[in-house]
N, C-alpha and C positions, 0 to 999 in steps of 0.2 A: 405513477403517484408519486407525490413526495412526504418524507415523513423524518421526525427528527430523532435523531438515536439519543439514548441513555450516556452520560459522560462513560468512558471505560471503567471498570473495576480494575483493569490489569496492570496500571501505573507499578512501575516498581517491582513487579514480578519479571519473572524470567519467560523469553517469549516462545510461543511453541515451537519447535523447530519443523522444517517443512524439507522435502526432497520431491518436487512436482516437476512437471514439463512444461515447457513453455513453447509459444508458439514456433519458434524455430525447432523445435522436436528435440531441443538439447534439454536435459534433466539439471536443474537449479535446486540446490541447497543453502539454507539460511547459515548453517554455520561454517559453510566455506565465504561466504560475504563478512561474515564477522573476522575473520583470520585477516579480510586483506583492507576493510575498511572501517573509519573510527566510527560511523553510523550507518547504519540501513532504513531505509525510508520504505516502508513495507505500508503498500496504501493498493485498498479494494477498489477493485474498478469496474465498470458495465461498458457491453458495446453501445446500450442503448440509453443512458441518462444522459438528459441533457446538462448536468450538474458535473459529470464528470467532463464531456466535452469542454465543458467552460474552465475548467481548471489543467487541461491537459497542457497550454503552453508554460503553466508555472512548474507543473513535473517537468517538463521538458527542460527548462530553463535552470533548474535545483540540479539536474542530471548532467545537463553540460557544464554547469559552474563549479560543482562539487566534487564529482565522481573522478575525472582524469588525476586529481592530486589525492586519491586514496580518502577524501574525508569523508564523503557522504555519497550513496549509492541510492537508488530508488528501484525498488521490486513490484511491478504491479501484480495483482492478482485477481481473477476472477473467479469468483465463490458461486457463480448463479447457479441453478439446479435449471441443465439445457431442456427438459423434459417440461419443466414447466413453463421455461420462457426459451423455446427455440432460437429466438434469435443471440443467445446467448451460449451457442455452440462454438466448439475448437475451432471448427472452419470459419464460421465467423469471426471469433476474436484474432484470426489468422488477417483477415481482409479488414478490420478494425486496426491492428497495427500497422498495416502496410498505408493503407489510407490516411491515418492519423500521422503517419513518418514517426511512430512512437521511439525514441535513442536510449531507451530501457527495456530490460526483459518482459514481458506480459505473459502470467503464469496460469495453467487453468487447475484447480482445486477441484478436481471432480466430485472426488469426497465431501466436498465442505468440512471434512476436518479442520483446515487451516483458519477457516471463518470460525468456526466454533471455538477454537482455544484462543481465540484472538479477541472473541465475546462481538464481530462485527453485527451492525444490525443497519448498516446504509450502505451505498456506494454514493460517491466517496469517502472512506473512512481512511485515514490514514495514522501509520503508527511508527514512531522512530525509537529504534533499537540499538544498545551501546555495543562496544567491543564484548561486554562480559555476558551480554543475551538480554540485559536488563532494558524492559520498556520504559523509556525515558518521558513519552509525549504521546496521545492519542485524542485525535479527534479530527478536526476540519484543516484541509489543507489549506485554508487561508490563515489558520491559525500561526503556524509555520513559516513565520521571517526570518531572514539571513539574521539579524540579531538574535534570536533565538537559537538559530543553529549554532551561532558561536559562542553562548551561552553553555551548550550544551558540549561544545568539543572542549571549553576551556574549564569545565567542571566544574562551574558556578552556578548556583542556585537562581532558576529562573521561574516565572511563571508566565502563563496557565502553564502547567504540566498535561493538561487537557484541554478540548473547547468542545463544543457541542457541532457533532456532524448532521449537517443536512443533505439527504440526497433522497435517490428512488430505494426501496428497501429491500433487502435480498430475497431473491427467489429460493426460498428453501423447500426439500423436497418433502 
């Protein structure tokens, strides 16, 4: 099912910190990324959403282009309830990451606390967080072009700060 998300209400606010496991069984912490990268792209994903699959090449491109220079790194998060949607289980996430050859961490928000903190509505939905922990951008991956990334890095005023994300609704508990 496809749904339209509302514009994120959290632009300009501090991003909720998280410490959650990845499919590689390592634990990932947002604060650690904020110490090593100028920007962190937090993107909420699903194993099954066709729109997520269509944007994976762009996410992998962003990661390959910007992460090695510590400019921007991508962190994928799955917050879908695996009881409501068994295809979103941790084991299925591991298979998805391997099948799609993700070049960025894919994390499991089993409590859905991270999604609630970011006010996520659909997958995919992306947020860009600066080194101070402020959310600079929220919405669709499509809206996040290289020129917008450059403006964020340069501290320039930029528009849009948000765009409407379209995708599959989060499977809430």
